[in-house]
C-alpha positions in Angstrom: 15.8 29.8 -6.1 14.3 30.4 -9.8 11.3 32.2 -9.7 8.6 31.8 -12.3 9.3 28.3 -13.1 6.6 27.1 -16.0 9.2 23.9 -17.5 11.6 21.6 -17.5 14.3 23.3 -20.0 13.5 26.4 -17.8 15.4 24.4 -14.8 18.0 22.3 -17.0 19.2 26.3 -18.1 19.8 27.8 -15.5 21.1 24.3 -14.1 23.6 24.9 -16.8 24.4 28.4 -16.3 25.2 27.9 -13.1 28.0 25.4 -14.0 26.5 22.3 -13.5 26.6 22.3 -10.1 24.4 24.7 -8.0 21.1 22.8 -7.2 17.9 24.5 -8.9 15.0 25.4 -6.4 12.3 25.4 -8.4 9.3 28.1 -7.7 6.3 27.5 -9.5 4.1 30.7 -9.8 1.0 29.6 -12.5 -1.0 26.9 -13.5 1.4 26.4 -16.9 4.0 25.8 -13.8 1.9 23.4 -11.8 0.5 21.3 -14.4 4.1 20.9 -15.6 5.7 20.7 -12.5 6.6 16.8 -12.9 8.2 17.6 -15.7 10.6 20.0 -13.4 10.9 18.4 -10.4 12.7 14.8 -12.7 14.8 17.8 -14.7 18.3 17.5 -14.2 19.4 20.3 -11.6 16.1 20.2 -9.8 16.3 20.3 -6.0 13.1 20.8 -4.6 9.7 22.4 -5.4 9.2 25.5 -4.1 4.9 27.1 -4.2 4.8 30.8 -5.3 1.1 30.7 -3.8 0.2 34.6 -4.6 1.4 35.1 -7.8 -0.6 31.8 -8.7 -3.4 33.0 -7.2 -2.8 35.8 -9.5 -2.7 34.0 -12.5 -5.8 31.8 -11.4 -8.0 33.6 -9.6 -8.1 31.7 -7.4 -8.8 32.8 -3.1 -6.3 31.7 -1.1 -8.4 29.6 1.2 -7.5 25.2 1.6 -10.0 24.1 -0.4 -8.7 26.4 -3.4 -5.2 25.7 -3.0 -5.5 22.0 -2.4 -5.2 20.9 -5.6 -1.7 22.8 -6.5 -0.1 21.6 -3.3 -1.0 18.4 -3.7 0.0 18.7 -7.2 3.8 19.8 -6.2 4.0 17.1 -3.0 3.3 14.5 -6.1 5.2 16.0 -8.8 8.5 16.0 -6.5 7.6 12.3 -4.9 7.4 11.4 -8.8 10.5 13.5 -9.2 12.3 12.0 -6.0 12.6 15.2 -4.2 12.5 15.9 -1.0 9.1 17.4 -0.2 7.8 20.5 -1.6 7.6 24.1 0.7 4.8 26.2 0.8 4.0 29.7 0.0 4.3 32.4 2.3 1.3 33.5 5.0 1.1 37.6 4.5 0.5 39.0 7.7 2.0 39.4 11.0 -0.3 36.5 13.2 1.1 33.8 14.2 -1.9 32.2 14.8 -3.3 32.3 11.1 0.5 31.5 9.7 0.8 28.3 12.1 -2.9 26.8 10.8 -2.0 27.3 7.6 1.4 25.4 8.1 -0.3 22.8 9.6 -2.4 22.8 6.4 0.2 22.4 4.6 2.2 19.7 6.1 -1.1 17.7 6.2 -0.8 17.5 2.4 2.7 16.2 2.4 4.5 19.8 1.3 7.5 20.3 4.0 8.4 23.2 4.5 6.9 26.8 4.2 9.0 30.6 2.7 8.8 33.1 5.4 8.5 36.5 4.8 10.1 37.8 8.3 13.1 35.8 11.1 10.5 36.8 13.1 7.5 33.5 11.4 10.6 30.7 11.5 10.3 29.9 14.9 6.4 29.6 14.4 6.8 27.3 11.5 9.6 25.2 12.4 6.9 24.4 15.6 4.1 23.5 13.4 6.2 21.3 10.9 8.3 19.2 13.9 5.9 16.5 14.7 4.6 16.4 18.1 6.0 14.6 20.8 3.8 11.6 21.0 4.8 11.0 17.2 8.1 11.0 17.7 7.7 8.4 20.9 4.6 6.3 18.8 7.3 6.5 16.0 10.6 4.9 17.8 8.4 1.8 20.0 6.7 1.0 16.5 10.5 1.3 14.6 12.4 -0.5 17.6 9.2 -3.2 17.6 10.0 -3.7 13.7 14.1 -4.4 14.4 13.0 -6.6 17.0 10.6 -8.8 15.5 13.5 -8.8 12.0 11.4 -6.1 10.0 9.0 -8.9 9.1 6.2 -6.9 7.0 3.1 -9.2 8.6 0.5 -6.9 7.0 -0.5 -4.2 4.4 -0.7 -1.7 6.7 2.9 -2.2 8.2 4.4 -0.7 5.1 2.4 2.8 5.6 2.8 2.8 9.4 6.6 2.0 8.7 7.1 5.3 6.1 5.4 7.2 8.9 7.4 6.0 12.0 10.5 6.8 9.5 9.7 9.8 8.3 8.5 10.3 12.0 12.1 9.5 13.1 14.2 11.3 10.2 12.7 14.9 11.2 12.8 14.7 15.3 16.1 14.2 14.3 16.7 16.8 12.3 14.9 18.7 14.2 16.5 17.2 17.6 13.5 16.6 19.1 13.9 13.9 22.2 10.9 13.6 23.9 11.3 13.1 27.9 
């Protein structure tokens, strides 16, 4: 993980110094880093983006409020897409409240982030539950994909492509998390 990433050359220089084989997870923690995120995501060696939310708030004077954090999180999601990277990882939740952790994880997932940094291993089960698809979503996704395959993978209208993308994402996550709804 490369802390304080603010430019694409931070990633490529680190990648090169590590022999050109170790992927770099760029921790974006400032206003400059957020604005440079598309270039960082496209940098040679970039593996994934992560949000250093605490340092970002310190840099910008922004509150931890979900609305205040929506722009930098969304910017990292879009940058990751531009750079053909997996969805970004959200910053950690400070404190011991599993309720707050669950809520913040759900907000991050709703914005397109696909993981969350954690401060202790006790947070892992809560984060994994929050980023995992619900069993009802897995059932819907598998039914949609089966129907789509049965009709020859033909796109009928403009709503099929977004639903196909969502179904494929849910099915992929269900496989990754070994979710097998009854």
